[in-house]
C-alpha distance (Angstrom), angle and dihedral (degrees) to the residues before:
residue distance angle dihedral
M1 . . .
T2 3.82 . .
L3 3.81 124.9 .
E4 3.81 89.7 -112.1
A5 3.80 91.3 55.1
I6 3.81 89.5 52.9
L7 3.83 95.7 43.2
K8 3.80 97.0 54.3
Y9 3.81 92.6 69.4
P10 3.84 98.2 58.6
V11 3.84 90.5 37.6
V12 3.82 91.9 56.0
F13 3.81 92.2 44.2
F14 3.82 93.8 50.0
A15 3.81 91.7 45.1
G16 3.80 90.2 60.2
L17 3.81 92.4 40.5
A18 3.82 96.1 49.3
T19 3.81 93.6 45.4
A20 3.81 92.7 52.7
L21 3.81 92.0 44.9
I22 3.82 91.1 53.0
V23 3.81 100.4 38.6
T24 3.83 98.8 45.1
P25 3.85 97.8 68.6
L26 3.82 89.8 42.2
W27 3.81 90.8 53.2
R28 3.80 91.1 46.3
R29 3.81 90.3 59.8
L30 3.82 92.1 46.2
A31 3.81 91.8 48.0
E32 3.81 90.7 52.7
R33 3.81 90.1 50.0
W34 3.83 94.4 46.6
G35 3.81 95.0 43.6
V36 3.81 97.6 -114.5
W37 3.81 94.9 154.2
D38 3.79 135.4 156.9
L39 3.80 101.1 -141.2
P40 3.84 123.8 -156.6
G41 3.80 115.2 -97.9
L42 3.79 145.3 159.9
R43 3.81 93.7 -78.1
K44 3.81 95.0 35.9
I45 3.79 122.1 94.7
H46 3.82 97.9 -159.8
R47 3.81 117.4 90.8
Q48 3.82 100.2 -153.0
A49 3.79 136.8 42.8
V50 3.83 113.9 -83.8
P51 3.83 126.7 -171.9
R52 3.79 112.8 -108.1
G53 3.77 136.5 -170.0
G54 3.81 91.2 73.9
G55 3.79 89.1 139.9
L56 3.78 85.1 86.6
A57 3.84 87.1 76.4
V58 3.83 90.5 53.6
F59 3.80 89.5 48.8
L60 3.81 92.3 52.4
G61 3.81 92.8 42.9
F62 3.79 91.9 53.0
H63 3.80 94.6 47.9
V64 3.81 92.9 46.2
A65 3.81 86.2 54.6
C66 3.83 89.3 49.1
A67 3.81 89.3 51.0
V68 3.81 89.4 52.9
V69 3.82 89.8 51.0
F70 3.78 97.8 47.5
L71 3.82 106.2 26.2
F72 3.81 101.9 41.7
P73 3.82 113.7 91.4
W74 3.79 96.1 -108.5
A75 3.77 120.2 159.5
P76 3.83 109.5 -95.5
F77 3.83 114.2 -82.9
S78 3.79 133.1 -177.1
S79 3.81 116.6 -102.7
Q80 3.80 140.2 145.1
L81 3.81 87.9 -144.1
T82 3.79 101.8 74.4
V83 3.79 133.1 170.7
G84 3.80 87.0 -96.2
W85 3.79 89.7 58.2
W86 3.82 90.9 49.7
L87 3.81 93.0 50.2
R88 3.81 89.1 52.8
F89 3.81 93.2 44.5
L90 3.84 96.2 47.2
P91 3.85 97.6 69.4
L92 3.80 91.2 41.1
S93 3.81 93.5 52.7
S94 3.82 89.2 44.0
A95 3.81 88.6 57.0
V96 3.81 89.3 50.0
V97 3.81 91.2 52.1
L98 3.80 91.3 46.8
L99 3.82 90.2 52.4
G100 3.80 89.7 49.2
L101 3.82 93.3 48.2
L102 3.81 90.7 51.0
D103 3.79 89.7 49.6
D104 3.81 92.2 47.9
R105 3.80 91.9 49.9
F106 3.80 102.9 36.8
D107 3.87 104.7 19.9
L108 3.80 97.1 -124.8
G109 3.79 118.7 -144.2
P110 3.83 121.7 -105.2
A111 3.82 93.2 -104.7
A112 3.80 93.0 53.7
K113 3.81 92.5 47.0
F114 3.81 94.3 48.5
A115 3.79 91.7 45.7
G116 3.80 90.6 51.8
Q117 3.80 92.7 47.4
I118 3.81 93.0 48.7
A119 3.80 91.2 48.0
I120 3.82 91.0 51.6
G121 3.81 90.4 47.3
L122 3.81 90.4 52.3
A123 3.81 90.1 48.0
A124 3.81 90.1 51.7
Y125 3.80 89.9 51.5
A126 3.81 90.5 49.2
A127 3.83 89.2 49.7
G128 3.80 90.4 56.8
I129 3.82 98.2 -103.9
R130 3.78 96.6 128.5
L131 3.81 143.4 126.7
E132 3.84 96.2 -112.3
N133 3.81 93.0 175.2
L134 3.77 140.9 26.2
L135 3.81 123.6 -158.9
G136 3.79 87.7 -6.0
V137 3.83 92.1 -57.8
A138 3.80 117.4 121.2
L139 3.81 111.7 -122.7
P140 3.83 121.8 -133.6
G141 3.79 112.5 -109.1
W142 3.80 98.3 -104.5
V143 3.83 92.4 43.8
D144 3.80 90.5 48.5
M145 3.81 91.0 50.7
A146 3.82 93.9 48.2
A147 3.82 92.9 45.3
T148 3.82 92.6 47.2
V149 3.81 93.5 50.0
F150 3.80 91.2 45.6
W151 3.83 90.5 51.1
F152 3.80 92.4 52.5
V153 3.82 95.4 43.9
A154 3.82 92.5 44.6
L155 3.81 94.6 52.9
M156 3.81 94.7 43.1
N157 3.80 91.0 53.0
A158 3.81 93.7 40.0
F159 3.80 91.8 58.8
N160 3.79 90.4 42.1
L161 3.82 91.6 54.8
I162 3.81 95.4 45.2
D163 3.82 92.0 50.5
G164 3.81 96.1 95.0
V165 3.82 103.3 106.9
D166 3.80 128.2 58.0
G167 3.81 109.9 -85.8
L168 3.80 95.2 -5.4
A169 3.81 102.6 117.8
T170 3.81 92.4 37.1
G171 3.82 93.0 50.8
I172 3.80 93.6 46.3
A173 3.81 90.7 50.0
L174 3.83 89.8 49.4
I175 3.82 92.2 52.0
A176 3.82 92.3 43.7
A177 3.82 92.6 50.6
A178 3.81 91.5 47.6
G179 3.82 91.0 47.6
I180 3.80 95.6 49.6
G181 3.81 90.5 43.4
L182 3.79 92.8 53.2
S183 3.81 90.6 48.4
L184 3.82 87.4 57.7
V185 3.81 88.5 57.0
F186 3.81 88.5 54.5
R187 3.81 88.8 51.0
G188 3.81 92.7 51.3
S189 3.83 97.5 -108.3
P190 3.82 103.3 119.7
G191 3.82 93.0 153.9
D192 3.81 91.9 64.9
V193 3.81 90.2 53.7
L194 3.82 91.0 73.2
L195 3.80 95.8 75.5
F196 3.80 92.2 46.3
L197 3.80 87.5 50.5
G198 3.80 90.4 52.6
L199 3.82 90.0 52.4
V200 3.82 90.5 49.1
G201 3.83 90.1 52.9
A202 3.82 93.1 48.3
C203 3.82 91.8 49.0
L204 3.80 92.2 47.2
G205 3.81 91.9 50.5
F206 3.81 91.9 50.7
L207 3.81 92.2 43.7
R208 3.82 87.6 64.6
Y209 3.84 87.0 72.7
N210 3.80 99.5 25.9
F211 3.82 102.0 55.3
H212 3.79 117.4 97.2
P213 2.97 119.7 -37.5
A214 3.81 87.8 34.4
N215 3.79 120.7 -164.1
V216 3.81 93.2 -172.3
F217 3.80 131.8 29.8
L218 3.79 130.5 -142.3
G219 3.77 90.5 -128.1
D220 3.77 122.2 -171.3
T221 3.81 86.3 -58.3
G222 3.78 91.7 67.2
S223 3.80 100.3 33.7
Y224 3.82 92.2 51.4
F225 3.81 91.3 46.1
L226 3.82 94.5 48.5
G227 3.81 92.8 48.2
F228 3.81 92.9 45.4
T229 3.80 94.0 45.9
L230 3.80 95.0 49.0
A231 3.81 89.4 46.6
A232 3.82 92.2 50.5
L233 3.80 96.0 43.7
S234 3.81 93.7 47.6
I235 3.82 97.1 50.1
S236 3.81 91.4 41.8
T237 3.80 91.6 57.2
H238 3.79 100.6 32.7
S239 3.79 118.5 127.1
K240 3.79 128.1 -127.5
A241 3.79 91.0 -145.9
S242 3.78 102.2 82.6
F243 3.78 143.9 -12.9
M244 3.82 93.3 -106.4
A245 3.79 93.8 48.0
G246 3.79 89.8 48.0
I247 3.77 123.7 35.0
G248 3.82 98.9 -17.0
M249 3.80 97.4 77.9
P250 3.83 94.9 47.1
M251 3.82 90.7 48.5
L252 3.80 90.9 52.5
A253 3.81 92.1 45.3
V254 3.82 92.0 55.2
G255 3.80 92.4 33.3
V256 3.82 96.6 118.3
P257 3.84 96.8 57.6
L258 3.82 91.2 39.0
F259 3.79 91.1 51.3
D260 3.80 91.6 47.8
A261 3.81 89.7 50.6
M262 3.83 91.9 49.9
L263 3.80 90.6 50.3
A264 3.81 89.4 50.2
V265 3.82 92.7 52.2
W266 3.82 91.2 45.9
R267 3.82 93.7 46.6
R268 3.79 96.5 45.5
S269 3.81 92.9 44.9
M270 3.80 90.8 54.4
R271 3.79 91.8 48.1
R272 3.79 90.7 49.8
I273 3.81 90.7 53.0
L274 3.82 91.6 47.1
S275 3.79 91.1 50.9
R276 3.80 92.0 48.7
N277 3.81 92.4 48.8
A278 3.80 92.7 47.3
T279 3.81 100.3 43.1
G280 3.79 104.3 18.3
T281 3.79 91.1 -120.1
A282 3.79 128.4 91.1
G283 3.79 114.7 -102.0
P284 3.80 127.5 -142.6
G285 3.80 114.5 -38.0
I286 3.79 127.6 -117.7
E287 3.80 89.3 -92.8
S288 3.82 91.2 65.5
G289 3.80 113.7 102.0
D290 3.78 128.2 -120.3
A291 3.80 139.0 176.7
D292 3.81 98.6 -116.5
H293 3.81 102.1 93.9
L294 3.80 119.6 128.2
H295 3.79 93.1 -95.4
H296 3.81 91.7 49.1
R297 3.81 91.0 53.6
L298 3.79 92.4 49.1
L299 3.80 90.5 48.3
R300 3.82 90.6 51.0
A301 3.81 88.0 52.0
G302 3.81 87.8 65.7
R303 3.81 100.9 -98.6
G304 3.79 122.7 136.3
Q305 3.78 124.9 -122.1
S306 3.80 93.2 -100.5
Q307 3.81 90.9 50.6
V308 3.81 92.1 48.7
A309 3.79 91.4 50.2
G310 3.81 90.8 47.1
L311 3.82 92.9 50.7
L312 3.80 93.3 50.2
Y313 3.82 90.6 44.1
A314 3.82 87.1 54.8
A315 3.82 91.1 49.3
T316 3.81 89.9 52.0
L317 3.81 91.0 48.8
A318 3.81 90.1 50.5
L319 3.81 91.5 52.7
V320 3.80 90.9 46.9
A321 3.83 89.6 50.6
V322 3.82 89.7 52.8
G323 3.80 88.9 52.3
W324 3.81 91.7 49.5
L325 3.81 92.2 50.0
A326 3.79 92.2 47.9
S327 3.81 90.8 49.0
L328 3.82 94.4 47.1
L329 3.82 95.4 43.1
N330 3.77 96.4 42.3
D331 3.80 93.4 163.7
R332 3.81 90.0 56.8
A333 3.80 97.1 36.3
L334 3.81 93.9 110.2
G335 3.80 93.0 54.2
I336 3.82 92.0 47.5
L337 3.79 91.6 49.9
V338 3.82 92.8 47.1
L339 3.82 91.7 51.8
A340 3.80 90.8 46.1
F341 3.81 90.2 48.9
L342 3.81 92.8 51.2
L343 3.80 91.5 48.7
A344 3.79 91.4 47.1
A345 3.82 91.8 47.4
Y346 3.80 90.9 52.3
T347 3.81 91.3 48.1
V348 3.80 92.0 48.7
V349 3.81 95.0 49.7
R350 3.78 94.7 40.5
H351 3.79 102.1 42.4
L352 3.79 116.9 2.0
A353 3.82 114.6 37.5
D354 3.81 99.8 47.1
I355 3.82 93.1 116.5
E356 3.82 93.0 47.8
L357 3.81 92.6 46.4
R358 3.79 90.0 49.7
E359 3.80 93.4 50.9
S360 3.82 91.1 45.5
G361 3.79 90.4 50.3
K362 3.80 90.3 54.5
V363 3.81 90.3 50.3
V364 3.82 92.1 49.7
L365 3.80 92.5 49.3
Q366 3.79 91.8 46.7
G367 3.77 93.0 49.1
L368 3.80 98.7 43.0
S369 3.80 95.0 43.7
R370 3.80 91.3 56.9
P371 3.81 114.8 96.6
V372 3.80 111.7 -105.5
R373 3.75 132.4 179.7
R374 3.77 115.5 -93.8
N375 3.82 92.2 -125.0
Q376 3.80 90.9 57.8
T377 3.79 91.8 51.4
L378 3.81 91.6 45.7
L379 3.80 92.7 52.2
F380 3.81 90.4 47.3
Y381 3.81 92.9 54.9
I382 3.82 94.6 42.5
A383 3.81 93.6 48.9
G384 3.81 91.1 43.0
D385 3.81 93.6 51.2
V386 3.82 93.1 48.0
L387 3.81 89.9 49.4
I388 3.82 92.6 47.8
L389 3.81 92.8 48.6
N390 3.81 90.7 50.2
L391 3.81 94.0 47.4
T392 3.80 93.9 46.2
L393 3.81 90.7 48.9
L394 3.81 90.6 52.3
A395 3.82 91.1 45.3
T396 3.81 91.1 50.0
M397 3.80 91.9 51.1
A398 3.80 91.5 46.9
L399 3.82 93.1 49.1
L400 3.79 96.2 46.0
G401 3.80 96.8 35.0
L402 3.77 127.7 -134.1
R403 3.79 123.6 -69.2
A404 3.80 113.1 -60.3
D405 3.80 91.1 -140.7
A406 3.82 92.6 54.1
P407 3.79 107.4 39.7
Q408 3.79 91.4 154.4
I409 3.82 91.7 70.4
S410 3.80 110.7 102.3
L411 3.79 123.7 -136.8
K412 3.79 89.5 -111.5
A413 3.81 92.8 53.6
A414 3.81 92.0 46.5
W415 3.81 90.6 49.8
L416 3.82 92.2 50.4
K417 3.80 89.5 51.3
A418 3.82 95.7 48.1
A419 3.83 101.4 36.5
P420 3.85 98.2 79.5
I421 3.81 90.3 62.9
D422 3.80 105.5 23.2
I423 3.82 94.9 49.3
V424 3.80 104.8 27.4
V425 3.82 97.3 48.6
P426 3.87 96.7 52.1
F427 3.82 88.9 43.6
V428 3.82 91.1 53.5
A429 3.81 88.4 48.7
L430 3.82 88.9 55.6
L431 3.81 89.7 51.3
L432 3.79 92.2 50.3
A433 3.83 90.5 48.6
K434 3.86 88.4 57.2
S435 3.78 90.3 -121.3
Y436 3.81 91.1 152.3
S437 3.79 96.5 52.1
R438 3.81 97.5 57.7
V439 3.81 127.4 98.7
W440 3.77 97.5 -128.5
Y441 3.78 101.4 -167.2
L442 3.83 86.8 59.7
A443 3.82 95.8 39.9
R444 3.80 127.1 127.7
V445 3.78 125.4 -127.7
S446 3.82 90.2 -105.7
E447 3.82 90.1 60.2
Y448 3.78 91.7 54.5
A449 3.81 89.2 48.0
A450 3.81 90.7 49.8
T451 3.81 91.3 53.0
G452 3.80 92.0 49.4
G453 3.79 89.6 46.9
A454 3.81 90.7 51.2
V455 3.81 91.3 55.1
A456 3.81 91.7 47.2
F457 3.83 90.4 47.3
G458 3.81 90.4 49.9
C459 3.81 90.4 52.2
A460 3.82 90.0 49.6
V461 3.82 91.4 50.6
A462 3.82 90.5 48.0
C463 3.79 89.2 51.2
G464 3.81 90.3 50.9
L465 3.81 91.9 49.9
R466 3.79 90.6 50.8
L467 3.82 92.0 47.7
L468 3.81 91.8 53.6
G469 3.79 89.6 63.9
L470 3.83 97.1 46.5
S471 3.80 124.3 112.6
S472 3.80 98.8 171.9
A473 3.80 116.4 86.5
G474 3.80 92.1 -152.4
R475 3.80 95.5 62.7
P476 3.85 106.1 69.4
A477 3.82 95.3 74.4
E478 3.80 90.4 46.6
L479 3.81 91.8 50.0
A480 3.80 92.4 46.4
L481 3.80 90.4 54.4
H482 3.81 89.5 47.9
Y483 3.80 93.0 54.8
V484 3.79 95.0 41.5
L485 3.79 88.9 55.5
L486 3.81 91.9 42.7
A487 3.81 91.7 52.7
G488 3.79 91.3 42.4
L489 3.79 90.4 57.8
A490 3.81 100.3 36.2
V491 3.82 100.1 44.9
P492 3.83 98.4 58.9
A493 3.82 92.2 39.7
I494 3.83 94.5 52.2
V495 3.80 93.7 42.1
F496 3.80 91.3 48.1
T497 3.82 92.9 54.8
R498 3.79 87.5 59.4
A499 3.79 96.3 40.8
A500 3.83 95.2 45.0
Y501 3.80 93.7 100.8
R502 3.81 93.3 50.9
V503 3.81 92.1 42.9
V504 3.80 92.8 52.0
Q505 3.79 90.7 44.8
D506 3.81 91.4 53.0
L507 3.80 92.1 45.1
M508 3.80 95.8 50.0
P509 3.86 95.9 84.5
W510 3.83 88.6 52.8
L511 3.80 92.7 45.1
M512 3.79 91.0 49.9
R513 3.79 94.6 57.7
G514 3.78 110.0 120.0
A515 3.81 92.9 6.8
E516 3.78 123.9 135.5
T517 3.78 129.3 -127.1
A518 3.78 121.5 -112.1
D519 3.82 91.9 -89.0
G520 3.81 93.1 50.8
V521 3.82 96.5 -102.4
P522 3.83 115.6 134.8
P523 3.82 113.0 -112.0
A524 3.79 122.2 -102.3
R525 3.81 113.8 -91.6
A526 3.79 107.4 -124.5
L527 3.81 139.2 -166.6
I528 3.79 121.9 -158.9
C529 3.81 119.7 -141.4
G530 3.78 106.5 -148.1
A531 3.79 138.8 31.4
G532 3.80 103.6 -145.7
F533 3.78 138.0 104.7
R534 3.81 93.3 -69.2
T535 3.80 88.8 59.2
T536 3.81 87.5 61.3
L537 3.79 90.5 53.4
F538 3.79 91.2 47.0
L539 3.80 92.6 51.7
R540 3.80 90.5 49.9
Q541 3.77 89.7 53.4
V542 3.81 89.9 50.4
A543 3.80 89.5 51.9
F544 3.82 91.7 52.0
R545 3.80 91.4 48.0
A546 3.81 88.7 51.1
R547 3.79 89.9 66.0
D548 3.78 91.1 73.3
R549 3.79 108.1 22.0
V550 3.79 131.6 1.9
S551 3.80 109.2 -130.6
L552 3.80 107.9 151.1
E553 3.76 138.6 51.8
I554 3.80 107.3 -163.8
V555 3.80 104.0 -144.2
G556 3.80 98.7 178.8
I557 3.79 150.1 -55.0
V558 3.79 131.9 -91.9
S559 3.79 121.8 -157.7
D560 3.78 139.1 175.2
D561 3.80 88.4 -126.7
A562 3.82 102.2 91.3
A563 3.83 90.6 -173.1
I564 3.83 92.0 74.3
T565 3.82 96.5 49.1
G566 3.80 109.2 128.3
H567 3.80 92.7 19.7
Y568 3.79 127.5 103.8
V569 3.80 126.1 -107.9
H570 3.81 118.1 -173.4
G571 3.81 87.2 -9.7
I572 3.83 93.8 -57.8
Q573 3.80 123.7 107.6
V574 3.80 120.8 -114.6
L575 3.81 101.7 -129.0
G576 3.79 98.9 -171.4
T577 3.81 146.7 -58.7
C578 3.78 129.3 -55.3
R579 3.82 89.8 -102.6
E580 3.79 88.5 64.5
L581 3.80 94.7 53.2
P582 3.85 98.2 110.9
A583 3.81 91.9 53.6
L584 3.83 92.4 44.0
V585 3.82 91.9 50.2
V586 3.79 90.6 55.5
Q587 3.81 96.5 39.7
H588 3.82 95.4 50.4
R589 3.84 98.3 32.9
I590 3.81 92.7 -121.3
D591 3.81 118.7 -163.7
V592 3.80 100.4 -178.4
L593 3.81 136.3 20.4
Y594 3.80 117.5 -153.9
L595 3.81 116.3 -152.3
V596 3.78 99.1 -153.5
E597 3.80 103.1 161.1
S598 3.81 121.7 59.5
I599 3.80 116.0 -83.1
E600 3.80 132.2 -169.7
A601 3.80 118.3 -112.9
A602 3.82 92.6 -119.0
E603 3.80 91.8 50.5
L604 3.82 89.9 48.5
D605 3.81 90.7 53.3
R606 3.80 91.4 51.2
L607 3.79 90.6 48.6
R608 3.80 92.4 50.9
E609 3.78 90.4 50.4
R610 3.80 93.6 50.8
L611 3.81 92.9 48.6
S612 3.81 98.2 39.6
V613 3.83 92.3 99.0
F614 3.81 92.2 57.9
A615 3.80 129.1 78.0
V616 3.79 92.3 -120.5
R617 3.81 129.7 126.4
L618 3.81 122.7 -135.4
V619 3.79 115.7 -144.8
R620 3.81 124.1 -176.4
W621 3.81 113.6 -148.6
D622 3.80 112.5 -164.7
V623 3.77 132.7 -176.1
V624 3.79 98.0 -154.9
E625 3.81 127.3 -166.1
T626 3.80 110.5 -152.2
E627 3.82 123.9 -176.9
I628 3.81 115.1 -136.3
P629 3.84 114.9 -141.7
M630 3.81 113.3 -117.6
H631 3.84 93.7 -147.9
G632 3.77 134.2 37.1
């Protein structure tokens, strides 16, 4: 490698860095003079006006770096990102910056912003900056256009939504650009790295002024530009060889803002449905802002802005590392991605998506508790079961692979050959088990077990029918594995569709922990006295009440049975015995004690006396049987 080939990398990086370092303070003075301010507000975390629109410095830094790449008299080098690409990208990115500047200055409405973003995405497609293929498969023209526009709009809005903490969006873009650039080195495309390096330098120069405490903000100018630029660079350098070498690495690199955007769409959609069900009119749309983004949640947990930025930087680095590993170990990429997905799914459910799960639970309970016609329910279960059986059959074939002695058979042909037995027989078994004549939200555990057993029995019968027609001695073990996997996937899926209402109902007390009531007041922390059948009824009532207004946070259960202390009853931990109530009230900051099981008058008096010194309410919850006179 020549000295010139080595020198161009630091020269490009420092060109972007120096430009951003020089332009940012100049823009800050101009923004103050022109009134381009980010004012404090309900969803804002800063307490004084700060100039915004600083993304203009990143824009200029990046394009100065591009000019160094393409206009300096370097020796020719191989790259997909040519001067022609830059000349097409320059007016497009200028339009993005103009849209952002208008938004920063005049606070454009959602319709105007989306229209502008879609128009720029269409212009990028017309200029030849497009996906063209996915997983090595060429996309039809209209699909390619829709997917390209969606990619641009999604990334622009993802970076716009994540830009709520000093330095957060800029730092994530820096890490993402560095990660994608390094993956290009692994793929043997060092020439394409230069533009990513220029973007890294521009982001780093701006971050000098944008990290906490920031004296200038990216604004919509910068967040739109960063999202658009990363989208354009990634699809312009993506490979047709594999998912990871193409779009997989860019998606992982920008995974944090994309995930935050998906949570926002999910959360706001659920709230819109809840509002419509409660008032009869649609609530705010998904474009309406809220204060429940990832950075808001971390701030509410007591972390400072620098800590929040550091945590989300670390998450971005972790995703980039997964992408690197999958790219380097291509033969083990699927296993790495599956492990990463499982870890991410656990993290999401355990720590990040509690608000979205809570809102979804309310929607499910609202929808399933409404009276519906039996025919509608019947069609839902029939269509759902047929869909599940088809999907599990395809998944089984994909996991086990097609026959080794007939590799020319496509997945579609194999599915058409197997479907008449593998789908019809389990479906007939469900019919014979009267699965479609049961009222599932009132079903017993034995009915769920019978439905699962019917599916498993149907798979066993299908296996037997297939074995009767076999002539090869090597096939029975292969078929047995096929049907074990098919039943293993289909049984839990079909049973879960019927148990979803009960599952959500049981999960609602857990999902409601730490929630706030409709007026923003934290719910009362409650202990339940008793661990019997009436406790189950009480918890169901709490779940139904949670559909409309959160009022209770069930902290635990107390019971006279010391043998169950520390164990879980109805999903809630038994914290101790009734004799330990005074200590438990203090330890867990209890506001209300529910007496669910029956209690003698003398025992109630003693309990009131022991708790009289605490600010705790006693509430008796009774399930009363009253006989109605037949006459008079």
